[in-house]
N, C-alpha and C positions, 0 to 999 in steps of 0.2 A: 635342717642342720643334721648332718650325719656325724655321730660321735664314735671315734675309735679310741679305745682305752688300752694302753699297753702297761702291763705289770712286769717290771723288771726286778728280779730278786737277786741280781748280782750286786755285791757291795762295792764294786769297782766302777767308777765313772768312766765311760767310754769303752766299756768291756765289749767283747764279741757278742754277748747276749743282748746288750743294749743296741749295738749296731745292727743286728739282724732284726730286732723289733722295729727299729726305725726304717729299715729297708723295706719291710713288708708294708708298713704304713705309707711310705712314699709311693710304693707300687700301687696301692689302693687309690691314693690321691691322683695319680696320673690317669687312672681309668674312670674317675668319677666326674660327672657333670654337675653334681650337687655341691653345695658348700659343705666342707668337711673340717672337723675339728679333731686333731689328734693330741692326746695327752699321755705322756709317759710318766709313770709313777715309779720312782726308785724306792722300794720298800725299806731300804736301809736308812732313808731319811725320816722314817716315821717310828714313833715309839708305840709299839703294839704289844698289849698284854696277852699272854697265852690264854687260850680258851680254858675257862674254869669249870666246864661241864655242869652248869647250873641246874639243868634238867627242866626248868620251868620256862615257858614261853615269855619273851620280854615285851610282848605287844603292849602298847603300840610302837615302842621303839624297836630298833634292830637287835640290840644287845643290852644287858644290864650294865656292862662295863663301858664307861664313857672315856674313850681315848681316841687316838688318831683314826681308828677304824670307823668311827661314826661318819666322817666325811667320805671315806672310801666306799662305804656301803652305797651311798647315794650315787657315786660315779659308776659303780658296778651295775646297779639297777637301771640306770639311764642309758648306758652305752649301747650302740648298735652293732658293735663288733669288739670282741675281746682277744687281745694278744697276750700270751703269758710266757715269760722266759725265765729260765733258771740255769745256773751252772750245776754240774753234777757233783754233789758232795756225798761221799760214802754211799754211792749207788742210788741216791735219791735226790730230791730237791734241796735247796739251801734252807737254812733255818728260818729266814724271813719269809720265804715262800710257804713253808709249812705253818708258820704262825698265822699268815693271812688266810690260808685255806681252812685251817681249823676254826678260825673265828667266823667263817661263813656257814657253819653248821646250822645257824639259826635262820637260814634263808628259806627253809621249807620244812614241811612235816617229814618225819622219818619214813613214813609209808608212801610218800610221793602223792598222796591224795588228801585234799581238804585238811581238816585238823586232826591231830593225833591224840586219841583218848581224851582225857580231861585237861591236857596241858595246853591245848589250843595253839599249837604252832601253826602259822599260816604260810601259804605260798607267797613269797615276796615278789617273784618275777613271773609275770603272766605271759611273756612272749619269748619265743626262741630267738637266739642270735647266732651268727657264725663266729668262729674263732680259729686260732691256730696256736701251735706250741713251738717254742724255741728252746733247744737244749744245747749246752756247750760243756764239753768235757775234755779230758786229756786223751792221749793216744790209746790208753787201755780202758777207757771209761765204758761202763755198762749203762746204757740209756733207758732200758725198759722199766726199771723201778720208778724213775722220775716221770716217764711218759704215763705210766699207769696212774700215778698219783694225780697228775694234772688232768688226765682224761676223766678220772672219777669226779674231780672237782667240777669240770666243765658240765658233766651230766647233772650235777647237783644244782648248778646255777643256770640251767637252760641254755647252754652254749654247745652248738654242734661243732665238733672238732673237724675242721676242713683241711688240716695239713700239719706237717711236722718238718721243721728245719733242724738238722743236727750239724754241729761243727766239732771236730776233734782237733784240739789245738796241739801243735807240735812244739810250741815254746810257751811253757806256763808262765814265764816271766815277762812276756811281751803282751801288753794290753791291746786288745782289739785286733788280734792277728787274723781274724776272719776275712779281713780285706784281701788276704792272699789266698783265699779259698773260693775260686770262681764257681765251683759247683754249688756250694752253699748259698752264694749270692744269687745265682740263677734260680735256685729253688725258692728263695725268699721272694724274688720278683714274680715267679710263677704263682705262688700261693697268693700273693697280693692281687694279681689279676683275677684269680679265681674268686677270692673274697669279694672283690669289687662287683663282680657279676651277681653274686648272691645278695649283696647289700642293695644293689639297684632294684632287684626284683622285690625284696622286702619293702623297700621305700615306696615302690609304686603301688603296693597293696594297701597302704595306709590311707 
């Protein structure tokens, strides 16, 4: 079973962010001969507490805080491919995206090796996975801040960034207007095909 996990941090159901994530997953599915399970998580549906910077390793658990993130950690660790999408809010990711990313601080030691000092943070994810980023903003949106944030998160959780789809909306009041952006849809299809090839190779090595 190949598990594709999409994290959608847009609070709007049917948003362009969601549509592009689904488009990439569908493209992966069309290229795959293996049984594939795609799950899209809308972060706005989950009650996530901000990171409290506890400082101490929560082992054997993921985090000292028991909330909706507990189940999301398992999905993140188990997925074979991670797709992460966010609207551009004040030149960065949405609030729900940042909450999720910050709460993943516990997924590895600070120095990227073994345990850190006497705090004993452990590396939670032992295998690399491919992934891609979806960003949606207005006509004057600056995408680089959000891209850097998600790219840094990908590195932290052992995800190789294999592509970026951007959509600049010309009508902020129209939900899902990416359907009128053939260039963005083509790029989503292209990235899906690329990811499918990587996933096939990774699956064959197991």
